[in-house]
C-alpha positions in Angstrom: 67.9 80.9 -38.1 67.1 83.5 -35.5 66.1 82.5 -32.0 64.6 85.0 -29.7 65.8 85.4 -26.1 63.0 83.3 -24.6 63.7 80.5 -27.1 67.4 80.5 -26.3 66.6 80.4 -22.5 64.3 77.4 -23.2 67.0 75.7 -25.2 69.5 76.3 -22.4 67.2 74.7 -19.9 66.6 71.6 -21.9 70.0 71.3 -23.6 71.3 67.8 -24.2 74.4 66.6 -26.0 72.5 65.8 -29.2 69.8 67.3 -31.3 67.5 64.3 -30.8 67.9 64.3 -27.0 67.2 68.0 -26.8 64.2 67.8 -29.1 62.9 64.8 -27.0 63.2 66.8 -23.8 61.4 69.8 -25.3 58.6 67.7 -26.8 58.1 65.9 -23.5 57.0 69.2 -21.8 54.5 70.3 -24.4 51.7 68.2 -23.0 52.4 69.3 -19.5 52.2 73.0 -20.6 48.9 72.3 -22.3 47.5 70.9 -19.1 48.7 73.9 -17.1 47.2 76.3 -19.6 50.5 78.0 -20.0 50.0 79.1 -23.6 53.0 81.5 -23.8 55.5 78.8 -22.6 53.9 76.3 -24.9 54.3 78.6 -27.9 58.0 79.3 -27.0 58.7 75.6 -26.7 56.9 74.8 -30.0 58.8 77.5 -31.9 62.1 76.3 -30.4 61.3 72.8 -31.6 60.3 73.9 -35.0 63.5 76.0 -35.4 65.8 73.2 -34.1 64.2 70.6 -36.5 65.3 72.8 -39.4 68.9 72.7 -38.4 71.2 70.0 -39.6 72.6 67.6 -37.0 76.3 68.7 -36.6 75.4 72.4 -36.7 72.4 71.9 -34.4 74.5 70.1 -31.7 77.2 72.7 -31.9 74.6 75.5 -31.7 73.1 73.9 -28.6 76.5 73.5 -26.9 77.5 77.0 -27.8 74.2 78.4 -26.4 74.6 76.5 -23.2 78.3 77.6 -22.8 77.2 81.3 -23.4 74.5 81.0 -20.7 76.9 79.4 -18.2 79.7 82.0 -18.9 77.2 84.9 -18.6 76.0 83.5 -15.3 79.5 82.9 -13.9 80.8 86.2 -15.1 77.9 88.1 -13.6 78.6 86.4 -10.2 82.3 87.1 -10.4 81.7 90.7 -11.5 79.3 91.2 -8.5 81.9 89.7 -6.1 84.7 91.8 -7.5 82.5 95.0 -7.4 81.6 94.3 -3.7 85.2 93.8 -2.8 86.2 96.9 -4.7 83.7 98.9 -2.7 85.1 97.5 0.6 88.6 98.4 -0.6 89.9 94.8 -0.1 92.1 93.1 -2.7 90.6 90.4 -4.8 91.2 86.9 -3.3 93.5 84.7 -5.4 94.7 81.2 -4.9 92.6 78.1 -4.3 88.9 78.3 -4.9 86.6 77.7 -1.9 85.0 74.7 -3.6 88.3 73.6 -5.3 89.6 70.0 -5.2 92.5 71.1 -2.9 90.0 71.5 0.0 88.9 67.8 -0.3 92.4 66.2 -0.5 93.0 63.7 2.4 96.2 65.5 3.5 94.5 69.0 3.7 94.3 70.1 7.3 94.3 74.0 7.1 92.8 76.8 5.1 94.6 80.2 5.4 94.0 83.6 3.9 97.2 85.6 3.6 98.3 89.0 2.7 101.6 89.3 0.8 103.8 91.8 2.6 107.0 91.9 0.5 108.6 90.6 -2.6 110.6 88.0 -0.7 107.4 86.0 -0.3 107.4 82.5 -1.9 104.1 83.5 -3.8 102.5 86.6 -5.2 103.4 90.3 -5.0 103.0 92.8 -2.2 99.4 93.9 -1.6 97.9 90.7 -3.0 95.6 88.3 -1.0 95.5 84.6 -1.4 93.5 81.6 0.0 95.4 78.3 0.3 94.4 74.8 1.5 97.4 73.3 3.1 98.7 70.2 4.7 100.3 70.3 8.2 103.7 70.7 6.6 102.5 73.5 4.3 100.9 75.3 7.2 104.3 75.1 9.1 105.9 76.7 6.1 103.3 79.4 6.0 103.9 80.2 9.7 107.6 80.4 9.1 107.0 82.8 6.2 104.8 84.9 8.6 107.6 85.0 11.2 110.1 86.1 8.5 107.7 89.0 7.6 106.9 87.8 4.1 103.1 87.3 4.7 100.4 88.0 7.2 98.0 85.2 7.9 94.6 87.0 8.2 92.4 83.9 8.7 92.8 80.3 9.6 90.4 77.4 9.6 91.0 73.7 10.4 89.9 71.5 7.5 88.6 67.9 8.1 87.1 65.9 5.2 86.4 69.2 3.3 84.6 70.8 6.2 85.9 74.1 7.5 86.2 74.8 11.2 87.2 78.5 11.6 89.3 79.6 14.6 87.2 81.4 17.1 87.9 85.1 17.4 88.6 86.4 20.8 85.7 88.3 22.3 85.8 92.1 21.6 87.0 94.2 24.5 84.6 96.7 25.9 85.7 100.3 26.2 
């Protein structure tokens, strides 16, 4: 069964765990599209419904899940690719370590977020030239400061963290020349 791009997009938007739930969601919008005089969308939805009804249940649910996963992967990859390209243009290393929206940020003991550059191979993490983001407890932050004093890392940015909210350190005002 061949689905065109518009049908796959419609299937992604209304994807549910089972064939019946997905079909119910699609069938629910057909009357709405009739009232809006959106003939093209109505035809796309009806074709999608017709094609899904021809697929057997286990294969249909797997097809729906695979289609959804492909759309999510494509979306996520395009965002990551654009961020990596922007960083490459700036000449900055790609940021590794904890994700900005990761669970580490929201742990009750997390008090600091730091961005560090790895300066030498004696560093407890990473290789020279790499850049990392870490969400740390007070003890972890003290350890990072000690590594900075030993010349293993350079802390580029610091922000206080409270209940997941970031409070960046204020930069000193730029000196006039």
